C-alpha positions, 0 to 999 in steps of 0.5 A: 569572281562568280558569286552565284550559280549560272547553270541549272543543277542538272547541267552542273551534275552532267558536267561534273560527272562526265569530267570526273569519269574522263579524268579517271580514264586519263589518269589510268592511262597516264600511270600505265608505266607503273605496271607495264614498266616493270615488264619493260624494265626486265625485257630491256634490262634497264637500270634504275635510272633508265627505269625512272626516266621511262616511267617519268617521261609521260609525266613530262608531256602531261605537265608541259602541255597543261599550260597550253591546254588550259589556255585552249580550254579558256578559248575553245571550251572544255567539250572540244579540247577534252574529247580531242585530247583523249582520242589523241592519247588513245592513239599514242597508247596503241602506238606503244605496242609498236616500239622496238627499242628504248628510244622508241619507248620514250617517244611513245611515252611522250605521246601517252603523256597527253593524258596528264593534261586532262586535269587542267582541262577539267579544272577550267571546264568544271569551275565555269559551272559553279559559284565560288562557294561550291567550287572547292567541293566541285573541284575536289570531286573532279580531282578524285579522278586521280583514283585512275592510278589505283584502277591501273594498279588494281586491274592492270597486273591481272590483265598483264599476267593473262595477256602480257603488257601489250594487252594492257596497252590495247585495253586502255587505249580502246577504253580511253577512245570510247570515253573521248567520243562519248564526252564529245556527244554528251557534254555541253559547252560551259556557260561562259563560252556560250555567253561569249558566243552569244554576245560576239565577245572575243576570247581573252588574248594570251597576254591577258591570260598569262598576266597573273603569272608574274605574281610570286604567289602563283609560283608559291602555289606551284611549289605546294602542288609540286609536292601534293600532286607531283610527289603523288604521281612519282610515288604512284609510279615508283612504289610497285618497283619499290615494293617488289625489290624491298619486300620481295612480293609479286607484281600483283600484290605490289600493285594492290599495295601501291593502289592503297596509296593511290586510293587514299591520295585520290578519293579523299580529294573530294573531302579536301574540297569540302574542308577547304570550303568550310575551314579555309584552304590555308588551314588544310595546307597546314594539316597537309604539310605537318602530317606529311613531314611526320609520315615521311620521316617515318618512311625515310628512316632506313633499316638500321642496326644499333649497338649500344655499349651498356653497363653489362656489355653491348646491347644490339637492336635494329629498326625496320618497317614491316610491309603492313606498317609501311602500307598503313603509313603510306595510306595515311600520307596519301590521305593528307596529300589528297586534302592538299591537292584540293586546297591548292586548287581551291585558291585558284578560282577564288584569287584568279577567277578570270585566269583559271586556265593560265594560272591553273595550267602553270600550277598544274604544269609545275606539279606535274613536273614533280611527277617527271623529275622525282622518279628520275631523282629516286632512281639516281639517289638509289643508284648513288646511295644504295638506300631504298628509303632515300626517295622518302628522305628527298620528299621530307626535305621538299615538304620542309621547304614548302611549309617554311615558305608558306609559314613565312609568307603568312607571317609576313602578311599578318605583320603587314596587317597588324604592324606595331601591334605584333611588335609590342607582344612578348616573345613568349606568352609567359612573359606577358606580366613582366613585358614592357614594350618600351623597355624591351623594344630594340631597333630592328629595321632602318626606317629612314635611309638617305645615303645621297643626302650629304648631311644625313650621310655625314651625321649618321649614314657613313658610320652605319654603312661602314660598320656593316661593311666591316662586319660583312667582310669577315663574314664573306671571307669565311664564306669563301674559305668554306667554298674553297676548302675542297681545293686543298682537302681532296688533294690529300684524300687518297693519301689517307686511305680514301679509294676514290677514282680520279673522276670522283675527286673531280666531281668533289672539286666541281660540285661546290662551284656548281651549287655556289653559282646556282644558289647565287641566283636565289641568294640575290633575292634573300636580303630584300625578303629577310633583311641584311642583318638576319640573312647574313647571320643565317647564311654565315651560320649555315657554313657550320654544316659543311665545315663540321661535316668535313671534319668528321667525314675525313676521320674514317676512310669508310665514309661513303662517297655520297656523304662527300658529295653532300658536303661538297654541295653544302660548301657551295653555300659559301659561294652563294653568300657573295650575291647576298653580301654584295646586295646587302652592302650596295644598299648602304652606300651612296653612288659616289662610294658604292664602287669602293665599298663593293670592291673592299667587300668583294676583294677582302672577302675573296682572300678566303681562297688564299686563307684556305690554301695557306692554313689547311696544310698547317691545320691538318699537320698540327693538333690545332684543336687538341682533343677535339680534333684528335691525332694527326691523320695517318697516311695509307702507308702508316706515316702522318701527314707532313707540312707542305714545304717549298724546297729550293736547290742550293745555288751552284 
């Protein structure tokens, strides 16, 4: 870690100023489709999904190339790599005006995406000029170059009205090329590169630079940046289109309104660096995620009409966020996202001072991919649900996951540091006076487990292992039952009034298998992280969501298809349980009995498939749950569901 400054104050200021100006210009080009994309959408007659793909394509290139550009910057220096990248991006921006089809626009957009790679070049370059105590502030100032998105939104609409979207492309390409040449002429090589050339030392190999990427911590930082930066880019691209459609304003006003978000999410990044240096990046991340969840909940709540049956009759009212409250809330959201962007990159030069390019490249790449994936997801959600605020609901879920993972990681670290001291504390501060650790202590983990020891296995191990097995089997049976429930339910949906097309029914049947198979990859890692008892309890309890949801959804033929899609995906939680269940049980048994135990767990658990196929026809034809379940569901012809019967012809 750099502990003292290795360059003069003037050289530091020169490097930081030139890098910030260059990054601002690159970011202005990188988000050019947020404005000209509106004109191209109308020109080509694109739907929302195609528009989302168009504006997100530059983000893909800018994200993927960050990994390589960061490594090249470590090897060849930021002066050469930065200037080359800007000139190549300017050529791609000019080439955009030559496109004559949707495919060619996408190809040109891939070239424009090089502008997004400028971020990691600047991070690797600027961090070499400052010591650890000032890197957070310096990188925060550099990161404020995100304001380039606001420059595009403020200026590009007026240029486009006057000269068309081709004029915007010409001006932005020329400006970026000029700045690229000036950067090469005015910037200096960083101190580390100069020292390496002086001593004749070799540049670090790719293997050495990529070595830290095996750390889970790096991927956790990547998730944080996926939100604070990826969601920022996605919203910067999506908001003009959103504002025009939802509030009916013209492109110039929409551009300025969206620019207020880009400004707050960019300019305050420098302040986020100062706060990270002063209070620590962890505290800043807590502020970022906490307030972001609050603002995203407000933004994701769609316009809604309510009718309450009051004492004197129906009481009707509605909720809807107006344009100015929307802009103010977005500005506040952008402020905390800007703090988070600085906090994430405060960690990297501190934890990985010799691998800033590789680690920062990966984190930047994952974050940039958020800017690629999320606009496409926004468009697909809008086409699927018809709800404009669904984009903010998706971001709300993303923030909740990031905050949970961060908090659990910090708690795990604290527990490892304090150990039994934390275990002796009461669950609530109010219980301090009556708390007796010796009385209330309960076994939480197995301290000694030696299943291959014959004596230990006979005296203690077999009883514990078999108890866990006989608890695991019914839990897995329930999981498979929920996973397979659609195989019976979807067959009866058309009969009770749900007018779903055959391909829609096929999707409902396929989605549980898709999500279940995919989630098994992650569930296999959950038992070592959370413990078998806790994870089995949580994963089994989570099956209540699709189980109860299906019961309510089938009661009303007007239930949107999207709700059934979500429930089908949630049913996949049951299929995913197989991986964690097998990982849990396999640990307890010795090798000689492991196969038999796993066979019992998997075989009897798989009976959940047959249980559903046998019980569902009975449950849906009989008022099993009485008043809770309501009357049997009526068929579209007025009849009621009848039991499945096996008919046999009389023998002749």
